[in-house]
N, C-alpha and C positions, 0 to 999 in steps of 0.2 A: 109251749113257747112258739111253736110253728104257727098255731092258730092266732096267737097274739100278733105275730109278725104279719100274717096274711090280713088280719083285721086292720092293722096300721097301714099297710100298703093300699088296701081298698079305700080307706079314708083319705089317703094321700091322692089317690086317683080321683076320688069324688071331689076333693078340694080343687084339683087341677081342672076338672071339668067345669066346676062353678066359676073359676077364674076366667076360663075361656068364654063362658056364656055371659059373664058380667064384666065388661072391660073396666068398670070403675072399682071393682073389688080390690085389686092390688093397692090402689090409692087409699081405700078405706082401711085395709090392713096396715099400711104404713102409718096412717094417722093414729090408729089404736096403739101401734107399737111405740110411737113417739110419746103418746099420752101415758102409756105404761112406764116408759123410761122416766118421764117427768114425775110420776107418782113415786117411783123408787128413789129418785133424786131428792124429793121433798122428805121422804121417810129417812133417808140417809143423813140429811141435814139436821134432823131432830126437831124441825119446826112443825108445829101442829097446823092443820088445815085452817083453823080459826085464825091463828097468828099470820099465816100466809095471806088470808083474805084481808086482814087489817093492813098488812104491809103494802099490798097491792091496791087497796081501796076498792076491793071487789066484795060481792056478797059470797057467803059460803056456798050457795047454790052454783055460782059461776065457777068457783074453784073446783067443785065436784064435777061440773060439766067438762072443764078443761082436763082434769086428771083422769077422767073416765073415757075421754075421746068422743064425747057427745057433741062438743062444740067444734067449730072449724078452728084449727090451730094455725095461727099466723106466726111469722118469724118474730113479730113484736111480742106476741103472747108467750112463746117459748122463751125468748130472751128475758122477759119480765119475771117469769117463774124461776128460771135458773138464777138470775141475779138476786131475787128475794130469798132464795134458798142458800145463797152464798157461793154460787158457782158461776164460772164463765160459760159462754155458749159459743160453739164453733160449728160450722157446717163442713163436713168432710165428704168429698165425692170419691167413689171407687168403682172399679169395673164390677159387674154383677157377680162374677165368680171369685172375686178377691175377698179375703177375710176382712170383716169389719173391725175397726179399732175398738178396743174394749172400753166400756164405760168405767167411771171412777169406782163404782161398787164392785166391779169385776177385776179389781187390781190384782197384781201378781202376788202370790203367796209363796214363801219358800217352805218346802216340806222336807224335814230332816228325818231320816230313818236311822236310828241309832241301834247298833247291835251290841251285845255284851262283849266287853273287851277281852275276856278270857277265851272267847271262841273265834272272833274275827279280828282282834286287834283294835286299835283306835282308828276306825275308818267310818266316820259319819258320811252318809250319802245324802247329798242335797239335790233336789230336783225342783227346778223352777217351772211353774205351770200356771196358766190362767185358771182360776177357780171362781165359779159363781158361788155366792154365799150359801145358797141352798144345797150345793153339791159338795161342800167341804168334807163332810163325814164320809160320803161314798168315795170321793177321790182319795181321801186319806187311806182308806182300806186298800184301794186298788194300787196306789203308789207303793205302799208297804209290801203288798203281795208281789207286784211285778219286780220290785227291787230285790226281793229275796228268792225269786223263782229258781235261779240257778245256783243258789247257795245251799250247803248242807243244812239239814234240819238242826236248829239250835237246841242246846240243852236247856237254856233258860228262855225267857220271854224277850220280845222286841218292844221298843218304845218309839212311838211316832209323835212328833211335835209339829204344830203349825205356828208359824210366826209371820207377821206382816213383813213384807220386803221393804227395805228402806229406800 
């Protein structure tokens, strides 16, 4: 674990060095990040890239360039893709250290940890947390474990449910 952490830290230092040497790199990283968000937005909408191209009057190659960050992303391009996917587009400014607003696919989920009533009584524990879709399984385990850390070991099992927050 220590070696893995050292390796990650050395990569972080290397990236910081590259950013210092190449003043345009932060802008490139931001462009790729926006393109990745657009690609997830399109996937979340359920629209295919072919259908997106038809809606926008673009070639499939142009759609691929936009969603991969290979083309220069303008406000008009971002707006057009968001609208075609059925979403609104806003620009939100924040201080560098401030937490960014979550995207629609990072919506809040409510996690319920339900214990057996004969051991703990009827006391469901609800924890509201921002979960990325790819981390739901890992977060579900951690929430269940952290919620139960100070409780006595149950005789029976625990059940964890995930439900979209309304």
